[in-house]
C-alpha positions in Angstrom: 0.8 -30.0 3.8 -0.9 -28.2 6.4 -3.7 -25.3 5.8 -0.8 -22.9 6.5 0.7 -23.8 3.3 -1.1 -25.6 0.1 2.4 -26.6 -10.3 0.8 -24.3 -13.1 -2.8 -23.0 -12.9 -4.8 -21.6 -15.8 -5.2 -18.0 -16.1 -8.5 -16.8 -14.3 -9.8 -13.3 -13.1 -7.9 -10.1 -13.3 -4.6 -11.7 -12.5 -3.1 -15.1 -13.3 -4.4 -17.6 -10.9 -6.7 -15.3 -9.3 -10.5 -14.4 -9.5 -12.4 -11.5 -7.9 -15.9 -11.6 -6.4 -17.6 -8.6 -4.9 -14.4 -6.8 -4.6 -12.9 -9.5 -2.8 -9.9 -11.1 -4.4 -8.8 -14.6 -4.3 -5.4 -15.7 -5.5 -3.9 -19.0 -6.0 -0.5 -19.9 -4.8 1.9 -21.9 -6.9 0.5 -20.5 -10.2 3.8 -18.7 -11.6 6.8 -20.0 -13.7 7.8 -23.0 -11.7 11.7 -22.6 -12.5 11.6 -18.9 -12.0 9.5 -19.1 -8.7 11.9 -21.8 -7.2 15.1 -19.8 -8.2 13.5 -16.7 -6.2 12.5 -18.8 -3.3 15.7 -20.6 -2.8 18.1 -18.0 -4.0 19.0 -19.7 -7.3 21.9 -18.5 -9.6 21.4 -14.8 -10.4 20.7 -13.8 -14.1 23.3 -12.0 -15.8 22.4 -8.0 -16.0 23.6 -5.4 -18.2 24.1 -2.0 -17.0 24.8 -0.5 -13.4 24.3 -2.7 -10.1 20.8 -3.7 -9.3 19.2 -1.2 -6.9 16.8 -3.6 -5.3 16.9 -7.0 -3.9 14.0 -9.5 -4.0 13.7 -9.4 -0.3 13.0 -5.6 -0.6 10.5 -6.2 -3.1 8.8 -8.8 -1.3 8.6 -6.8 1.8 7.0 -3.7 0.0 4.5 -6.1 -1.4 3.7 -7.3 2.0 3.3 -3.8 3.4 0.7 -2.9 0.7 -1.3 -6.1 1.2 -1.4 -5.4 5.1 -2.8 -2.1 4.3 -5.1 -2.6 1.4 -5.6 -6.3 0.8 -4.6 -8.1 -2.3 -7.1 -5.8 -4.2 -4.8 -3.1 -3.8 -1.7 -5.1 -5.0 -0.1 -4.9 -8.4 3.2 -4.9 -9.7 2.8 -1.1 -10.5 1.8 -0.4 -7.0 4.7 -2.3 -5.7 6.9 -0.4 -8.2 5.6 2.8 -7.2 6.3 2.0 -3.4 9.8 1.2 -4.1 10.3 4.5 -6.4 11.1 2.5 -9.5 9.3 1.8 -12.8 7.1 -1.1 -13.3 9.2 -2.4 -16.4 12.2 -2.3 -14.0 10.6 -4.4 -11.3 10.0 -7.1 -13.8 13.8 -7.8 -14.3 13.6 -8.9 -10.7 10.2 -10.9 -10.4 8.5 -11.8 -13.7 4.8 -11.3 -12.2 2.6 -11.1 -9.7 1.9 -14.9 -9.5 5.8 -15.4 -8.6 5.6 -12.3 -6.3 2.7 -13.6 -4.2 4.8 -16.9 -3.6 7.5 -14.8 -2.5 5.2 -12.9 -0.1 3.9 -16.2 1.3 7.2 -17.7 2.0 8.6 -14.3 3.5 5.9 -14.2 6.1 6.4 -17.6 7.3 9.9 -16.6 7.9 8.3 -14.2 10.6 7.9 -16.2 13.9 5.0 -14.3 15.8 5.4 -14.6 19.6 2.4 -16.6 21.1 -0.5 -14.3 21.8 -4.0 -14.6 23.1 -6.5 -14.7 20.6 -7.6 -10.9 21.0 -4.1 -9.4 20.8 -2.2 -8.4 17.6 1.1 -10.1 17.0 4.7 -8.5 17.3 6.5 -10.4 14.9 10.2 -11.5 15.6 11.7 -11.8 11.9 13.7 -15.0 11.4 15.7 -16.5 8.9 15.0 -19.9 7.4 18.1 -21.1 9.5 16.6 -19.7 12.7 13.4 -21.3 12.0 15.2 -24.7 11.5 17.0 -24.0 14.8 13.6 -23.6 16.7 12.1 -26.6 15.1 15.3 -28.6 16.2 14.6 -27.4 19.8 10.8 -28.1 19.6 12.0 -31.7 18.6 14.5 -32.3 21.4 12.0 -30.9 23.8 9.4 -33.4 22.8 11.3 -36.4 23.5 9.4 -37.4 26.3 6.2 -37.2 24.3 6.1 -41.0 22.9 3.3 -43.3 23.1 4.0 -46.6 24.9 1.7 -49.6 25.7 -1.5 -47.8 24.6 -0.8 -44.7 26.8 0.4 -41.2 25.9 3.3 -40.1 28.0 4.4 -36.5 28.3 1.0 -35.5 26.8 1.7 -31.9 28.1 4.8 -31.4 25.9 3.0 -32.3 22.4 0.0 -30.3 23.7 2.1 -27.1 24.5 4.0 -27.3 21.2 0.8 -27.7 19.0 -0.9 -25.0 21.0 2.1 -22.7 20.5 2.3 -23.3 16.6 -1.5 -22.8 16.6 -1.2 -19.4 18.1 1.6 -18.5 16.2 -0.2 -19.1 13.0 -3.4 -17.4 14.3 -1.4 -14.3 15.0 0.0 -14.6 11.5 -3.2 -14.4 10.1 -4.2 -11.3 12.1 -1.4 -9.6 11.1 -1.6 -10.4 7.6 -5.3 -10.7 6.9 -4.6 -10.9 3.1 -3.2 -14.6 3.7 -7.0 -15.6 4.2 -7.5 -14.5 0.4 -4.9 -17.1 -0.9 -6.0 -20.6 -1.9 -2.9 -22.8 -1.1 -4.1 -26.2 -2.4 -0.9 -26.0 -4.5 1.5 -24.8 -1.9 4.6 -22.5 -2.0 7.5 -24.9 -1.9 9.9 -22.3 -0.3 12.3 -22.8 2.3 10.5 -21.0 5.1 7.4 -22.8 4.4 8.9 -26.0 4.3 10.7 -25.3 7.5 7.3 -24.3 9.3 5.5 -27.5 7.9 8.5 -29.7 9.2 8.3 -28.0 12.5 4.6 -28.6 12.7 5.2 -32.3 12.0 8.0 -32.7 14.3 5.4 -31.6 17.0 3.6 -34.9 16.5 6.6 -37.0 15.7 7.2 -40.1 18.1 3.7 -40.2 19.3 3.0 -43.6 17.5 1.0 -42.0 14.5 1.7 -43.1 10.8 3.2 -40.4 8.5 -0.3 -39.8 7.1 -1.7 -39.6 10.6 0.7 -37.2 11.3 0.0 -34.9 8.5 -3.8 -35.3 9.0 -3.4 -34.2 12.6 -1.5 -31.1 11.4 -4.1 -30.4 8.8 -6.8 -30.7 11.4 -5.3 -28.1 13.7 -4.2 -25.9 10.8 -7.9 -25.9 9.4 -9.3 -24.8 12.8 -6.9 -22.0 13.0 -7.5 -20.9 9.5 -11.2 -20.9 10.3 -10.9 -19.1 13.4 -8.6 -16.3 12.0 -11.3 -15.9 9.2 -14.0 -15.1 11.5 -12.0 -12.8 13.6 -10.7 -10.9 10.5 -14.3 -10.7 9.1 -15.6 -9.4 12.5 -12.6 -6.7 12.5 -13.6 -5.8 8.9 -17.3 -5.5 9.5 -17.3 -2.1 10.6 -15.1 -0.9 8.0 -16.9 -2.6 5.3 -20.3 -1.6 6.3 -19.7 1.7 8.1 -21.9 0.2 11.0 -20.9 -0.8 14.4 -22.0 -4.2 15.9 -24.3 -2.2 18.1 -25.7 -0.1 15.6 -26.2 -2.9 13.4 -28.2 -4.7 16.2 -30.2 -1.6 17.1 -31.3 -1.4 13.6 -32.5 -5.0 13.3 -33.6 -5.9 16.9 -37.0 -3.9 16.6 -37.6 -5.5 13.2 -36.7 -9.0 14.5 -39.1 -8.5 17.6 -41.9 -8.3 15.3 -41.5 -11.8 13.8 -39.5 -13.7 16.3 -41.7 -16.1 18.0 -40.2 -17.3 21.4 -42.5 -20.2 21.6 -41.2 -21.4 18.0 -37.6 -21.0 18.8 -37.2 -21.4 22.6 -33.8 -22.5 22.8 -32.4 -19.8 20.5 -34.3 -17.2 22.4 -32.6 -18.3 25.6 -29.2 -18.6 24.5 -29.5 -15.8 22.2 -30.5 -13.3 25.0 -27.6 -14.4 27.4 -24.9 -14.5 24.3 -26.0 -11.1 23.1 -25.7 -9.6 26.5 -22.2 -11.2 26.9 -20.8 -10.4 23.5 -22.4 -7.2 22.8 -22.3 -8.5 19.3 -23.7 -11.6 17.4 -20.5 -13.6 17.9 -17.2 -13.3 19.8 -14.4 -14.8 17.5 -11.8 -14.3 20.0 -13.5 -16.3 22.7 -14.6 -18.8 20.1 -10.8 -19.3 19.4 -9.9 -19.7 22.9 -12.6 -22.2 23.7 -12.1 -24.1 20.5 -8.7 -24.4 20.5 -8.3 -26.7 23.8 -11.1 -28.8 22.6 -9.4 -29.5 19.4 -6.3 -30.6 21.3 -8.6 -32.8 23.6 -9.7 -34.6 20.3 -6.2 -35.3 19.3 -5.2 -36.8 22.8 -8.4 -38.8 22.7 -7.2 -40.0 19.2 -3.7 -40.8 20.6 -4.9 -42.7 23.6 -7.6 -44.8 21.8 -5.7 -45.6 18.5 -3.0 -47.8 20.1 -5.5 -49.8 22.0 -7.9 -50.2 19.0 -4.8 -51.4 16.8 -3.8 -54.0 19.7 -7.4 -55.1 20.1 -7.5 -55.7 16.2 -4.2 -57.8 16.4 -5.5 -59.7 19.2 -8.8 -60.7 17.4 -7.0 -61.5 14.2 -4.7 -63.8 16.1 -7.2 -65.6 18.3 -8.5 -68.8 17.0 -11.8 -68.5 15.6 
């Protein structure tokens, strides 16, 4: 599966499947009870309840948890905190969702049911909430639109179609990370097997279907792009949070360090770094510019995929010709 999504983990850290390091929580998806998680994700049969009609729905609980994580990160998320947000007791919340591990899986699948509008790297996304069915419909439209992007005779036809689809998906995923920075705190090597994440993965694979790739190559191409977006989004989120976490703007940081650096920096020893650093620093007014890096890098990644598509069929044909020719 792609980096956007990745069955029972051991208990580590404060929470099952999680760890803490210097106040930053890393949680692991797919560490809850498999049967219960799948029932919650896919809308399995409701368990019989005694007493009055339930006050809450699983969707309401997941949305409340997402709002907390958006505002406070995963360090601020607990079953008790969610219960307080919803105006119920923690014990009553457990009758809906058995624990934080299962709740995290619900949160992940829920945010991948939000379809962010494509944005430029520096802009916050405005999400258009969709159901799994709407996501699947979008996937079908994307597949139909890409019918002209098939490889033939060692050449890629309709390359703009598949590039447009992959770029749109990449920007949507980037915008989702920016809207929900806590997603970057979740390790997804064991993916959430929910309907929205499945629909998203299927949509990403459909974007490169029919290009002459093997099934493994299709998955690897999608993973390559997903890994790039994940890294770019992490850099952007860390830059966003730097001032909040340190109490110092980028300019304040630079003015504190610049005089000290001048005392030890030898231009003759680091001539290229001196030249590039002077120009880049004046342009970025910071050590880095994550938004510009994302905008620069995304077309380069797509260029690499296009080069692979163009050379791969020719390479295979050459190998077949060599194998069939008399020695």
